[in-house]
Backbone of each chain as ProteinMPNN parsed JSONL, in Angstrom:
{"seq_chain_A": "MVTVLFFAAAKEAAGMELLRLEVSQSLSLLQLQQRVLQLVPALQPLQSLLLWAVNNQYAVPAQVIESGDTVACFPPVSGG", "coords_chain_A": {"N_chain_A": [[286.734, 136.035, -131.32], [285.977, 136.178, -127.92], [283.87, 137.501, -125.449], [284.262, 138.165, -122.058], [282.421, 138.77, -119.262], [282.411, 140.381, -116.063], [280.939, 140.375, -112.817], [279.736, 141.969, -109.798], [281.291, 140.756, -106.864], [283.189, 139.421, -108.355], [283.856, 141.171, -110.379], [284.952, 143.172, -108.854], [287.156, 141.857, -107.7], [288.587, 141.147, -109.999], [289.134, 143.602, -111.007], [288.227, 144.659, -113.309], [285.702, 145.133, -115.845], [285.277, 143.671, -118.1], [286.743, 141.28, -120.378], [288.446, 140.598, -123.327], [288.934, 137.857, -125.394], [290.956, 136.276, -127.779], [290.006, 133.564, -129.694], [291.189, 130.816, -131.323], [290.127, 128.458, -132.133], [287.141, 126.527, -131.479], [286.354, 125.975, -128.04], [286.016, 124.335, -124.812], [283.837, 125.429, -122.152], [285.085, 124.94, -119.735], [287.819, 124.945, -120.466], [288.031, 127.595, -121.248], [287.51, 128.854, -118.813], [289.799, 128.116, -117.412], [291.736, 129.543, -118.819], [290.902, 132.167, -118.283], [291.242, 132.3, -115.516], [293.97, 132.02, -115.353], [294.848, 134.314, -116.641], [293.767, 136.262, -115.036], [294.681, 136.243, -112.129], [293.734, 137.187, -109.705], [291.176, 136.303, -109.462], [291.322, 133.744, -108.634], [291.105, 133.013, -105.806], [288.336, 133.074, -105.533], [287.449, 131.058, -107.026], [286.038, 128.566, -106.48], [283.548, 129.431, -105.921], [282.52, 130.708, -108.121], [280.074, 131.313, -110.666], [279.096, 130.504, -113.998], [278.002, 131.76, -117.106], [276.759, 131.431, -120.419], [276.023, 133.325, -123.16], [273.761, 134.461, -121.836], [272.665, 132.289, -120.429], [272.874, 129.937, -117.76], [275.655, 127.75, -117.695], [277.163, 124.531, -118.4], [280.389, 122.978, -117.651], [281.256, 121.563, -119.906], [280.197, 122.786, -122.056], [280.384, 124.068, -125.378], [282.335, 126.742, -126.501], [282.251, 129.413, -128.747], [283.7, 131.692, -131.144], [282.493, 134.987, -130.793], [280.68, 134.461, -128.806], [279.253, 135.451, -125.645], [280.457, 135.347, -122.473], [279.77, 135.065, -119.018], [280.879, 135.747, -115.713], [280.429, 135.243, -112.356], [279.675, 135.709, -108.802], [277.645, 133.695, -106.472], [274.169, 134.491, -106.696], [272.291, 137.254, -105.256], [269.891, 138.661, -105.221], [266.648, 140.263, -104.657]], "CA_chain_A": [[286.774, 136.86, -130.101], [284.969, 135.883, -126.896], [283.827, 138.522, -124.406], [283.987, 137.638, -120.717], [281.938, 139.85, -118.383], [282.515, 140.106, -114.621], [279.953, 141.112, -112.023], [279.753, 141.988, -108.328], [282.601, 140.512, -106.246], [284.133, 138.974, -109.384], [284.306, 142.396, -111.051], [285.809, 143.875, -107.901], [288.421, 141.12, -107.574], [289.299, 141.19, -111.278], [289.51, 144.98, -111.288], [287.793, 145.01, -114.669], [284.333, 144.719, -116.147], [285.271, 142.666, -119.165], [287.992, 140.806, -120.94], [288.196, 140.021, -124.656], [289.918, 136.809, -125.678], [290.983, 135.698, -129.125], [289.972, 132.098, -129.697], [291.502, 130.383, -132.688], [289.192, 127.373, -132.446], [286.163, 126.4, -130.396], [286.899, 125.329, -126.852], [284.965, 124.11, -123.816], [283.765, 126.457, -121.113], [286.122, 124.608, -118.75], [289.111, 125.448, -120.979], [287.99, 129.054, -121.198], [287.629, 129.224, -117.391], [291.206, 127.976, -117.029], [292.459, 130.682, -119.402], [290.534, 133.392, -117.566], [291.846, 132.264, -114.175], [295.411, 132.256, -115.525], [295.058, 135.716, -117.024], [293.308, 137.123, -113.938], [294.912, 135.429, -110.926], [292.961, 137.707, -108.566], [289.905, 135.569, -109.368], [291.532, 132.363, -108.172], [290.525, 132.722, -104.48], [286.878, 132.954, -105.639], [287.198, 130.046, -108.051], [285.045, 127.535, -106.157], [282.235, 130.073, -105.81], [282.074, 131.393, -109.337], [279.098, 130.748, -111.589], [279.411, 130.901, -115.371], [276.881, 131.735, -118.045], [277.119, 131.655, -121.818], [274.909, 133.933, -123.898], [272.616, 134.684, -120.933], [272.14, 131.062, -119.809], [273.847, 129.19, -116.971], [276.248, 126.761, -118.596], [277.968, 123.451, -117.813], [281.786, 123.095, -118.085], [281.505, 120.928, -121.209], [279.595, 123.568, -123.148], [281.343, 124.545, -126.379], [282.366, 128.187, -126.676], [282.737, 129.781, -130.076], [283.941, 133.115, -131.337], [281.241, 135.749, -130.815], [279.905, 134.194, -127.59], [279.463, 136.269, -124.451], [280.528, 134.52, -121.262], [279.733, 135.894, -117.812], [281.49, 135.106, -114.554], [279.941, 136.001, -111.2], [279.464, 134.927, -107.575], [276.238, 133.337, -106.257], [273.303, 135.671, -106.799], [271.705, 137.669, -103.971], [268.838, 139.66, -105.434], [265.441, 140.161, -103.842]], "C_chain_A": [[285.633, 136.465, -129.157], [285.031, 136.985, -125.851], [283.487, 137.853, -123.082], [283.617, 138.817, -119.814], [282.076, 139.431, -116.924], [281.503, 140.945, -113.862], [280.227, 140.977, -110.518], [281.166, 141.7, -107.805], [283.636, 140.037, -107.263], [284.709, 140.175, -110.135], [285.298, 143.141, -110.155], [287.178, 143.193, -107.798], [289.251, 141.257, -108.85], [289.811, 142.594, -111.579], [289.172, 145.388, -112.71], [286.38, 144.496, -114.899], [284.287, 143.649, -117.222], [286.66, 142.414, -119.709], [287.635, 140.26, -122.322], [289.317, 139.051, -124.984], [289.808, 136.365, -127.125], [290.89, 134.178, -128.977], [290.162, 131.631, -131.136], [290.567, 129.252, -133.11], [288.228, 127.246, -131.274], [286.802, 125.63, -129.235], [285.78, 125.139, -125.852], [284.957, 125.268, -122.832], [284.849, 126.206, -120.067], [287.492, 125.135, -119.197], [289.169, 126.969, -120.93], [288.169, 129.546, -119.755], [289.092, 129.183, -116.965], [292.039, 129.132, -117.58], [292.181, 131.967, -118.635], [291.228, 133.43, -116.204], [293.368, 132.445, -114.233], [295.699, 133.727, -115.803], [294.713, 136.676, -115.888], [293.448, 136.351, -112.63], [294.111, 135.907, -109.71], [291.619, 137.001, -108.414], [290.075, 134.197, -108.713], [290.983, 132.072, -106.776], [289.003, 132.517, -104.514], [286.465, 131.739, -106.472], [286.056, 129.069, -107.734], [283.631, 128.106, -106.072], [281.642, 130.449, -107.155], [281.069, 130.594, -110.152], [279.403, 131.3, -112.974], [278.175, 130.771, -116.251], [277.43, 131.975, -119.445], [275.886, 132.179, -122.54], [273.623, 133.967, -123.063], [271.989, 133.432, -120.331], [273.246, 130.437, -118.965], [274.357, 128.03, -117.824], [277.049, 125.724, -117.828], [279.392, 123.537, -118.384], [282.048, 122.534, -119.494], [280.951, 121.752, -122.374], [280.667, 124.122, -124.089], [281.19, 126.052, -126.564], [282.922, 128.491, -128.066], [282.934, 131.279, -130.159], [282.597, 133.837, -131.46], [280.383, 135.524, -129.578], [280.234, 135.208, -126.499], [279.378, 135.371, -123.229], [280.461, 135.466, -120.07], [280.205, 135.078, -116.625], [281.084, 135.912, -113.325], [279.758, 135.11, -109.973], [277.983, 134.542, -107.452], [275.36, 134.588, -106.16], [272.66, 135.988, -105.451], [270.676, 138.78, -104.16], [267.662, 139.437, -104.497], [265.549, 140.932, -102.558]], "O_chain_A": [[284.47, 136.425, -129.558], [286.115, 137.367, -125.412], [282.54, 137.071, -122.996], [284.408, 139.742, -119.63], [281.882, 138.263, -116.588], [281.24, 142.092, -114.224], [280.849, 140.023, -110.051], [282.13, 142.325, -108.248], [284.834, 140.228, -107.058], [285.89, 140.197, -110.481], [286.317, 143.661, -110.608], [288.217, 143.853, -107.806], [290.464, 141.459, -108.793], [290.789, 142.767, -112.306], [289.745, 146.331, -113.254], [285.924, 143.559, -114.245], [283.375, 142.824, -117.253], [287.594, 143.196, -119.534], [286.643, 139.547, -122.475], [290.498, 139.381, -124.868], [288.715, 136.111, -127.633], [291.637, 133.586, -128.198], [289.407, 131.998, -132.036], [290.253, 129.102, -134.29], [288.473, 127.796, -130.201], [287.66, 124.767, -129.425], [284.703, 125.712, -126.014], [285.942, 125.994, -122.696], [285.463, 127.15, -119.568], [288.233, 125.703, -118.395], [290.203, 127.558, -120.615], [288.881, 130.518, -119.503], [289.575, 130.071, -116.262], [292.934, 129.641, -116.905], [293.088, 132.755, -118.367], [291.74, 134.47, -115.791], [293.979, 132.953, -113.292], [296.653, 134.305, -115.28], [295.285, 137.761, -115.784], [292.46, 135.861, -112.083], [293.842, 135.128, -108.795], [290.99, 137.086, -107.359], [289.102, 133.572, -108.293], [290.44, 130.989, -106.559], [288.445, 131.866, -103.632], [285.279, 131.436, -106.602], [285.22, 128.777, -108.589], [282.646, 127.371, -106.14], [280.423, 130.503, -107.317], [281.188, 129.379, -110.309], [279.904, 132.416, -113.114], [277.414, 129.809, -116.153], [278.448, 132.646, -119.619], [274.832, 131.544, -122.528], [272.553, 133.562, -123.518], [270.892, 133.501, -119.777], [274.406, 130.4, -119.377], [273.6, 127.41, -118.571], [277.554, 125.998, -116.74], [279.595, 124.095, -119.463], [282.961, 122.987, -120.184], [281.21, 121.445, -123.538], [281.72, 124.584, -123.648], [280.089, 126.569, -126.756], [283.918, 127.912, -128.499], [282.404, 132.037, -129.347], [281.685, 133.365, -132.139], [279.46, 136.295, -129.317], [281.339, 135.748, -126.439], [278.361, 134.721, -122.984], [281.036, 136.554, -120.11], [279.961, 133.874, -116.543], [281.352, 137.111, -113.246], [279.694, 133.887, -110.099], [277.157, 135.009, -108.236], [275.771, 135.608, -105.607], [272.503, 135.106, -104.607], [270.6, 139.717, -103.364], [267.679, 138.54, -103.654], [264.609, 140.942, -101.763]]}, "seq_chain_B": "MIQLTDQPLDYAAITESVRDPAAGAVVLFLGTVREFTAGQQTEQLEYEAYREMALASLQQLVQEAASMYPLVKVAVVHRLGVLQLTDVAVAIAVSTPHRAQAFAAGQWLIDTLKQRVPIWKREHYVDGRVQWQHPSQEAAVAPVVGEAS", "coords_chain_B": {"N_chain_B": [[254.267, 142.362, -116.882], [257.627, 142.925, -116.788], [260.46, 144.103, -115.348], [263.554, 145.911, -114.874], [264.691, 148.502, -112.878], [265.955, 151.803, -112.127], [264.532, 153.48, -110.645], [262.324, 154.445, -107.861], [259.936, 151.937, -106.826], [256.66, 151.8, -108.026], [254.414, 150.441, -106.345], [251.686, 150.334, -106.154], [250.781, 150.819, -108.756], [251.958, 148.613, -109.955], [250.571, 146.527, -108.733], [248.023, 147.144, -109.647], [248.355, 146.565, -112.328], [248.005, 143.837, -112.602], [245.408, 143.265, -112.042], [242.259, 141.809, -112.943], [239.285, 140.717, -114.616], [239.093, 137.927, -114.659], [240.335, 137.07, -112.423], [240.158, 136.09, -109.018], [241.757, 136.602, -106.978], [244.471, 138.575, -105.826], [247.852, 138.739, -105.166], [250.444, 140.52, -103.624], [253.889, 140.752, -103.319], [256.409, 142.378, -101.509], [259.805, 143.032, -101.368], [261.808, 144.469, -98.974], [264.146, 146.953, -97.714], [265.928, 146.007, -94.95], [266.82, 146.889, -91.593], [268.408, 145.508, -89.633], [270.511, 142.679, -89.847], [271.375, 139.63, -88.757], [272.41, 140.84, -86.455], [273.916, 142.908, -87.464], [274.062, 146.293, -88.446], [272.436, 147.88, -91.021], [273.014, 150.52, -93.296], [272.555, 151.348, -95.921], [271.597, 149.687, -99.005], [272.983, 148.271, -101.95], [272.246, 147.485, -105.234], [273.25, 145.448, -107.945], [273.061, 144.366, -111.338], [273.314, 141.846, -113.896], [272.127, 142.944, -116.481], [271.022, 142.133, -119.004], [270.968, 139.298, -118.918], [269.53, 138.99, -116.572], [267.01, 139.982, -117.206], [266.26, 138.155, -119.221], [266.248, 135.887, -117.682], [264.258, 136.453, -115.813], [262.049, 136.51, -117.532], [261.984, 133.831, -118.24], [261.436, 132.702, -115.779], [258.852, 133.626, -115.277], [257.499, 132.38, -117.348], [257.824, 129.704, -116.58], [256.463, 129.743, -114.147], [253.916, 130.228, -115.09], [253.393, 127.83, -116.279], [253.067, 126.222, -114.132], [251.2, 127.27, -112.377], [247.827, 128.601, -112.372], [248.047, 131.305, -113.658], [246.65, 134.494, -114.059], [247.504, 137.132, -114.521], [250.809, 138.573, -114.24], [253.403, 140.361, -112.58], [256.735, 141.391, -112.323], [259.119, 143.283, -110.808], [262.282, 144.625, -110.352], [264.342, 146.678, -108.409], [267.345, 148.595, -108.979], [270.614, 149.863, -107.999], [271.28, 152.307, -105.416], [269.689, 151.815, -102.337], [267.638, 152.907, -99.622], [266.829, 152.348, -96.089], [263.777, 150.609, -95.674], [263.034, 151.035, -98.315], [261.658, 149.705, -101.362], [262.847, 146.835, -102.835], [262.166, 144.771, -104.517], [259.228, 143.907, -106.311], [256.547, 141.726, -106.601], [253.727, 140.815, -108.24], [250.832, 138.866, -108.501], [248.001, 137.493, -110.156], [245.277, 135.254, -109.822], [242.67, 132.764, -110.334], [241.81, 131.795, -107.769], [242.652, 132.182, -104.231], [244.657, 130.499, -102.991], [246.32, 129.654, -105.033], [247.448, 132.029, -105.849], [248.974, 132.869, -103.636], [250.788, 130.71, -103.565], [252.04, 130.874, -106.085], [253.235, 133.399, -105.95], [255.028, 132.999, -103.847], [256.678, 131.0, -104.951], [257.775, 132.406, -107.111], [259.312, 134.525, -105.881], [261.089, 133.018, -104.323], [262.469, 131.55, -106.276], [263.484, 133.532, -107.918], [265.397, 134.611, -106.163], [267.216, 132.56, -106.098], [268.181, 132.312, -108.664], [268.239, 134.539, -110.488], [270.497, 136.803, -111.98], [271.384, 139.035, -109.982], [272.873, 141.129, -107.579], [273.446, 142.011, -104.154], [274.895, 144.597, -102.192], [275.922, 145.216, -99.008], [275.92, 148.177, -97.115], [277.184, 148.982, -94.192], [276.432, 150.635, -91.044], [278.774, 151.114, -89.677], [280.563, 151.67, -91.626], [281.637, 149.626, -93.095], [281.628, 147.755, -96.156], [280.028, 145.26, -97.978], [279.74, 142.577, -100.239], [276.94, 140.433, -100.692], [276.603, 136.992, -100.566], [274.594, 134.654, -100.443], [274.514, 131.861, -100.826], [276.996, 131.037, -100.303], [278.193, 129.157, -98.523], [277.184, 126.744, -99.371], [277.547, 126.963, -102.093], [276.112, 126.206, -104.361], [275.266, 125.765, -107.653], [272.729, 127.422, -109.557], [269.908, 125.869, -111.213], [271.064, 124.277, -114.033], [271.055, 124.554, -117.554], [268.392, 125.257, -118.067], [265.052, 124.827, -119.202], [264.48, 125.914, -122.477]], "CA_chain_B": [[255.268, 143.437, -116.723], [258.9, 142.471, -116.238], [261.323, 145.285, -115.472], [264.6, 146.331, -113.94], [264.611, 149.967, -112.912], [266.723, 152.57, -111.14], [263.582, 154.394, -109.98], [261.486, 153.833, -106.819], [258.876, 151.101, -107.407], [255.273, 152.208, -107.794], [253.796, 149.131, -106.144], [250.23, 150.432, -106.423], [250.609, 150.637, -110.205], [252.338, 147.232, -110.27], [249.429, 145.714, -108.313], [246.922, 147.452, -110.57], [248.616, 145.975, -113.653], [247.623, 142.412, -112.661], [243.973, 143.083, -111.764], [241.62, 141.273, -114.145], [237.995, 140.097, -114.287], [239.215, 136.471, -114.509], [241.032, 136.778, -111.169], [239.487, 136.303, -107.743], [242.789, 136.855, -105.966], [245.71, 139.26, -106.196], [248.838, 138.767, -104.081], [251.606, 141.374, -103.879], [255.027, 140.591, -102.413], [257.427, 143.428, -101.574], [261.044, 142.83, -100.624], [262.183, 145.824, -98.539], [265.478, 147.044, -97.091], [265.827, 145.779, -93.503], [267.908, 147.559, -90.879], [269.329, 144.606, -88.929], [270.658, 141.311, -90.32], [272.322, 138.904, -87.901], [273.04, 141.764, -85.508], [274.65, 143.973, -88.159], [273.152, 147.39, -88.782], [272.573, 148.325, -92.41], [272.67, 151.913, -93.575], [271.907, 151.277, -97.226], [271.907, 148.524, -99.828], [273.252, 148.619, -103.335], [271.981, 146.332, -106.099], [273.835, 145.431, -109.287], [272.533, 143.249, -112.123], [273.697, 141.569, -115.278], [270.775, 143.31, -116.908], [270.512, 141.36, -120.134], [270.644, 137.947, -118.478], [268.503, 139.073, -115.528], [265.708, 140.117, -117.88], [265.959, 136.868, -119.859], [265.998, 134.942, -116.604], [262.928, 136.783, -115.266], [261.066, 136.04, -118.525], [261.927, 132.38, -118.12], [260.787, 132.437, -114.495], [257.417, 133.878, -115.433], [256.977, 131.288, -118.194], [257.744, 128.488, -115.769], [255.369, 129.927, -113.179], [252.651, 130.115, -115.817], [253.133, 126.422, -116.575], [252.814, 125.526, -112.865], [250.061, 127.868, -111.667], [246.881, 129.223, -113.311], [248.218, 132.756, -113.554], [245.913, 135.359, -114.981], [248.527, 138.115, -114.879], [251.945, 138.579, -113.326], [254.342, 141.47, -112.74], [257.951, 141.265, -111.508], [259.947, 144.465, -111.024], [263.387, 144.705, -109.386], [265.054, 147.955, -108.443], [268.807, 148.529, -108.914], [271.208, 151.095, -107.494], [271.398, 152.455, -103.959], [268.391, 151.881, -101.666], [267.67, 153.245, -98.197], [265.967, 151.517, -95.243], [262.341, 150.505, -96.024], [262.794, 151.099, -99.773], [261.234, 148.439, -101.972], [263.853, 146.342, -103.782], [261.509, 143.923, -105.517], [257.772, 143.77, -106.2], [255.995, 140.634, -107.411], [252.266, 140.782, -108.13], [250.219, 137.807, -109.308], [246.556, 137.293, -110.012], [244.827, 133.895, -110.17], [241.235, 132.636, -110.02], [241.572, 131.58, -106.333], [243.748, 132.746, -103.43], [245.769, 129.595, -102.661], [247.219, 129.637, -106.201], [248.151, 133.312, -105.902], [250.024, 132.814, -102.601], [251.807, 129.729, -103.958], [252.793, 131.379, -107.244], [254.059, 134.513, -105.472], [256.117, 132.415, -103.061], [257.594, 130.317, -105.878], [258.481, 133.413, -107.913], [260.366, 135.218, -105.124], [262.114, 132.036, -103.929], [263.262, 131.159, -107.444], [264.24, 134.743, -108.302], [266.566, 134.762, -105.284], [268.189, 131.501, -106.385], [268.583, 132.164, -110.054], [268.377, 135.736, -111.338], [271.795, 137.427, -111.702], [271.347, 140.342, -109.308], [273.656, 141.019, -106.341], [273.327, 143.149, -103.237], [276.066, 144.934, -101.388], [275.531, 145.879, -97.75], [276.72, 149.275, -96.562], [276.844, 148.988, -92.769], [276.582, 151.949, -90.407], [280.159, 151.314, -89.232], [281.394, 152.032, -92.768], [282.041, 148.466, -93.89], [280.833, 147.487, -97.355], [280.246, 143.834, -98.223], [278.842, 141.845, -101.146], [276.229, 139.317, -100.067], [276.515, 135.78, -101.388], [273.924, 133.803, -99.458], [274.75, 130.421, -100.976], [278.444, 130.91, -100.209], [278.594, 127.916, -97.841], [276.81, 125.614, -100.213], [278.072, 127.218, -103.442], [275.351, 125.371, -105.288], [274.859, 126.508, -108.848], [271.315, 127.294, -109.896], [269.599, 124.853, -112.229], [271.799, 124.494, -115.276], [270.349, 124.043, -118.733], [266.962, 125.467, -117.906], [264.285, 124.65, -120.439], [264.466, 127.166, -123.233]], "C_chain_B": [[256.519, 142.859, -116.063], [259.894, 143.597, -116.445], [262.453, 145.283, -114.457], [264.605, 147.854, -114.014], [265.492, 150.602, -111.845], [265.818, 153.484, -110.327], [262.84, 153.675, -108.849], [260.312, 153.069, -107.45], [257.499, 151.638, -107.027], [254.439, 150.938, -107.614], [252.281, 149.158, -106.281], [249.976, 150.188, -107.911], [250.939, 149.207, -110.618], [251.185, 146.286, -109.903], [248.273, 145.897, -109.295], [247.101, 146.719, -111.899], [248.214, 144.501, -113.734], [246.143, 142.189, -112.358], [243.244, 142.731, -113.058], [240.29, 140.634, -113.749], [238.079, 138.579, -114.084], [239.813, 136.076, -113.164], [240.134, 137.042, -109.963], [240.476, 136.623, -106.651], [243.966, 137.587, -106.582], [246.625, 139.215, -104.978], [250.015, 139.625, -104.531], [252.674, 141.042, -102.851], [255.97, 141.767, -102.622], [258.631, 142.986, -100.763], [261.577, 144.207, -100.274], [263.521, 145.806, -97.79], [265.337, 147.042, -95.566], [267.051, 146.362, -92.805], [268.914, 146.591, -90.26], [269.335, 143.211, -89.544], [271.755, 140.667, -89.496], [273.124, 139.88, -87.02], [273.811, 142.903, -86.146], [273.67, 145.041, -88.638], [273.455, 147.936, -90.187], [272.211, 149.793, -92.523], [271.969, 152.014, -94.926], [272.349, 150.029, -97.963], [272.108, 148.99, -101.251], [273.042, 147.36, -104.18], [272.626, 146.523, -107.461], [273.247, 144.23, -110.034], [273.34, 143.06, -113.392], [272.375, 141.713, -116.024], [270.209, 142.381, -117.988], [270.096, 139.952, -119.697], [269.535, 137.955, -117.421], [267.116, 139.19, -116.166], [265.305, 138.805, -118.544], [265.556, 135.849, -118.805], [264.622, 135.186, -115.954], [261.822, 136.324, -116.227], [260.86, 134.536, -118.394], [261.174, 131.957, -116.854], [259.272, 132.576, -114.614], [256.781, 132.795, -116.304], [256.824, 130.003, -117.398], [256.607, 128.576, -114.767], [254.021, 129.733, -113.863], [252.348, 128.665, -116.184], [252.775, 125.634, -115.311], [251.559, 126.005, -112.153], [249.131, 128.532, -112.688], [246.94, 130.748, -113.23], [247.31, 133.466, -114.549], [246.885, 136.434, -115.475], [249.637, 138.081, -113.835], [252.814, 139.793, -113.624], [255.52, 141.235, -111.803], [258.839, 142.469, -111.83], [261.021, 144.507, -109.934], [264.071, 146.051, -109.533], [266.561, 147.726, -108.33], [269.344, 149.865, -108.415], [271.194, 151.119, -105.981], [270.016, 152.651, -103.342], [268.584, 152.162, -100.175], [266.737, 152.312, -97.418], [264.511, 151.707, -95.646], [262.057, 150.65, -97.524], [262.43, 149.706, -100.303], [262.25, 148.017, -103.038], [263.204, 145.516, -104.887], [260.011, 143.886, -105.238], [257.336, 142.663, -107.145], [254.49, 140.625, -107.179], [251.741, 139.68, -109.039], [248.719, 137.828, -109.11], [246.206, 135.919, -110.544], [243.33, 133.813, -109.863], [240.962, 132.563, -108.508], [242.828, 131.888, -105.517], [244.928, 131.809, -103.195], [246.798, 129.588, -103.793], [248.05, 130.918, -106.247], [249.271, 133.342, -104.86], [251.153, 131.886, -103.043], [252.662, 130.257, -105.108], [253.721, 132.517, -106.818], [255.266, 133.999, -104.698], [257.154, 131.755, -103.982], [258.421, 131.344, -106.653], [259.589, 134.101, -107.112], [261.469, 134.239, -104.721], [263.039, 131.727, -105.1], [264.065, 132.345, -107.973], [265.523, 134.843, -107.477], [267.633, 133.702, -105.544], [268.865, 131.676, -107.733], [268.907, 133.448, -110.813], [269.663, 136.488, -110.975], [271.703, 138.892, -111.272], [272.092, 140.133, -107.989], [273.407, 142.233, -105.47], [274.614, 143.327, -102.461], [275.581, 145.723, -100.192], [276.491, 147.025, -97.451], [276.294, 149.378, -95.103], [277.091, 150.363, -92.17], [278.013, 152.208, -89.951], [281.118, 151.554, -90.402], [281.846, 150.846, -93.614], [281.086, 148.257, -95.066], [281.098, 146.047, -97.762], [279.233, 143.25, -99.205], [278.192, 140.703, -100.389], [276.145, 138.146, -101.036], [275.918, 134.69, -100.533], [274.232, 132.327, -99.594], [276.24, 130.108, -100.898], [278.88, 129.562, -99.606], [278.337, 126.734, -98.768], [277.443, 125.729, -101.593], [277.405, 126.318, -104.477], [274.923, 126.223, -106.473], [273.355, 126.354, -109.058], [271.149, 126.246, -110.995], [270.297, 125.204, -113.538], [270.999, 123.901, -116.425], [268.856, 124.121, -118.579], [266.284, 125.286, -119.259], [264.254, 125.962, -121.2], [263.159, 127.277, -123.995]], "O_chain_B": [[256.475, 142.371, -114.934], [260.15, 144.005, -117.578], [262.339, 144.744, -113.357], [264.532, 148.424, -115.102], [265.742, 150.01, -110.795], [266.282, 154.182, -109.425], [262.731, 152.449, -108.859], [259.762, 153.489, -108.469], [257.217, 151.894, -105.857], [253.845, 150.422, -108.56], [251.659, 148.118, -106.499], [249.068, 149.442, -108.279], [250.3, 148.646, -111.508], [250.861, 145.367, -110.656], [247.634, 144.932, -109.714], [246.124, 146.301, -112.521], [248.092, 143.966, -114.836], [245.667, 141.055, -112.41], [243.55, 143.264, -114.125], [240.179, 140.069, -112.661], [237.227, 138.004, -113.408], [239.806, 134.901, -112.797], [239.449, 138.062, -109.887], [240.083, 136.889, -105.515], [244.406, 137.281, -107.69], [246.223, 139.606, -103.882], [250.517, 139.49, -105.646], [252.407, 141.047, -101.65], [256.296, 142.12, -103.756], [258.495, 142.608, -99.599], [261.782, 145.035, -101.163], [263.958, 144.765, -97.3], [264.724, 147.931, -94.975], [268.161, 146.338, -93.337], [270.123, 146.809, -90.342], [268.274, 142.62, -89.741], [272.91, 141.093, -89.526], [274.339, 139.754, -86.868], [274.311, 143.779, -85.441], [272.598, 144.736, -89.161], [274.563, 148.383, -90.483], [271.237, 150.256, -91.93], [270.936, 152.67, -95.062], [273.338, 149.392, -97.602], [271.5, 149.959, -101.704], [273.592, 146.301, -103.877], [272.564, 147.6, -108.053], [272.968, 143.196, -109.427], [273.968, 143.992, -113.895], [271.614, 140.758, -116.18], [269.075, 141.911, -117.894], [269.02, 139.473, -120.054], [268.704, 137.048, -117.376], [266.162, 138.561, -115.707], [264.152, 138.384, -118.447], [264.642, 135.051, -119.01], [263.92, 134.242, -115.594], [260.789, 135.813, -115.794], [259.736, 134.035, -118.429], [260.396, 131.003, -116.854], [258.515, 131.744, -114.113], [255.667, 132.347, -116.035], [255.823, 129.299, -117.523], [255.875, 127.608, -114.558], [253.101, 129.148, -113.292], [251.188, 128.303, -116.38], [252.248, 124.524, -115.394], [250.928, 125.249, -111.415], [249.583, 128.976, -113.744], [245.99, 131.394, -112.786], [247.218, 133.089, -115.717], [247.067, 136.623, -116.678], [249.442, 137.628, -112.707], [252.948, 140.204, -114.777], [255.332, 140.916, -110.629], [259.259, 142.654, -112.972], [260.712, 144.434, -108.745], [264.344, 146.506, -110.644], [267.005, 146.785, -107.671], [268.633, 150.87, -108.405], [271.107, 150.074, -105.337], [269.261, 153.531, -103.756], [269.553, 151.718, -99.558], [265.95, 151.575, -98.013], [264.069, 152.822, -95.923], [260.93, 150.405, -97.953], [262.844, 148.683, -99.758], [262.486, 148.735, -104.01], [263.632, 145.554, -106.041], [259.58, 143.839, -104.086], [257.695, 142.65, -108.323], [254.033, 140.447, -106.05], [252.146, 139.568, -110.196], [248.227, 138.143, -108.026], [246.74, 135.466, -111.556], [242.784, 134.697, -109.203], [240.017, 133.179, -108.015], [243.939, 131.858, -106.047], [246.076, 132.253, -103.197], [248.002, 129.523, -103.544], [249.217, 130.892, -106.638], [250.383, 133.783, -105.152], [252.33, 132.225, -102.916], [253.882, 130.097, -105.096], [254.862, 132.591, -107.272], [256.381, 134.493, -104.864], [258.358, 131.938, -103.804], [259.626, 131.169, -106.829], [260.702, 134.247, -107.618], [262.65, 134.583, -104.768], [264.256, 131.652, -104.931], [265.198, 132.178, -108.425], [266.597, 135.121, -108.011], [268.81, 133.912, -105.249], [269.999, 131.236, -107.923], [269.766, 133.44, -111.694], [269.899, 136.779, -109.802], [271.907, 139.824, -112.051], [271.96, 139.086, -107.356], [273.187, 143.339, -105.965], [275.314, 142.373, -102.124], [274.922, 146.754, -100.328], [277.71, 146.869, -97.523], [275.179, 149.807, -94.805], [277.858, 151.16, -92.712], [278.436, 153.359, -89.843], [282.332, 151.632, -90.209], [282.373, 151.024, -94.712], [279.893, 148.548, -94.975], [282.254, 145.642, -97.883], [278.025, 143.405, -99.03], [278.825, 140.076, -99.539], [275.681, 138.285, -102.168], [276.647, 133.882, -99.956], [274.219, 131.601, -98.6], [276.694, 129.061, -101.361], [279.803, 128.915, -100.102], [279.176, 125.846, -98.919], [277.829, 124.726, -102.193], [278.061, 125.75, -105.35], [274.297, 127.27, -106.309], [272.78, 125.303, -108.777], [272.117, 125.804, -111.613], [270.13, 126.3, -114.073], [270.347, 122.868, -116.276], [268.132, 123.183, -118.912], [266.865, 125.554, -120.31], [264.022, 127.016, -120.607], [262.938, 128.261, -124.7]]}, "name": "protein", "num_of_chains": 2, "seq": "MVTVLFFAAAKEAAGMELLRLEVSQSLSLLQLQQRVLQLVPALQPLQSLLLWAVNNQYAVPAQVIESGDTVACFPPVSGGMIQLTDQPLDYAAITESVRDPAAGAVVLFLGTVREFTAGQQTEQLEYEAYREMALASLQQLVQEAASMYPLVKVAVVHRLGVLQLTDVAVAIAVSTPHRAQAFAAGQWLIDTLKQRVPIWKREHYVDGRVQWQHPSQEAAVAPVVGEAS"}
């Protein structure tokens, strides 16, 4: 099971705070992104903006995702 | 001191927390809620964070700053929730032996926080419109990936 968290405009577009996905085997972040965008088409217009983190660290598309990981999906940050 | 809080920031206490006999300089930066941005009038601002990652990211920021500048002490506190005009959204206090290092470290910390820490602001304009702010929207440049752990 992988948990995907959404924040700010991504949460608003998705209409949900989180999504839980069964993963039968490890997959790349890129593959996970494709699954999330298929399951939540409302995120597709934001696709080019979205940033992704795995277990609290920004991650590259090739990063391997395993069951138990927490993935986060959000737009560019604007704190301060 | 590294904190996210829903309460108003006590910037006097935050400044006090970095005072030290080894420091000859203390610099405090406050980010405050501004009324006009590009001609648009703000009524209030709302901040949301990915708290767990934001705290980890702030810790990392402070560690990096400490490797670049001779910090004696440092405090970074960001407020979340709904803020009114002039409210303090972020306070960064640093102390160093000499003033140039304190100004430089404070500048680096706020600049890097704004690029990297997962916190978002939503503008509530006086005309009733509400809009998430994504400053790097045009560039859509991801922050540094694979930061040193």
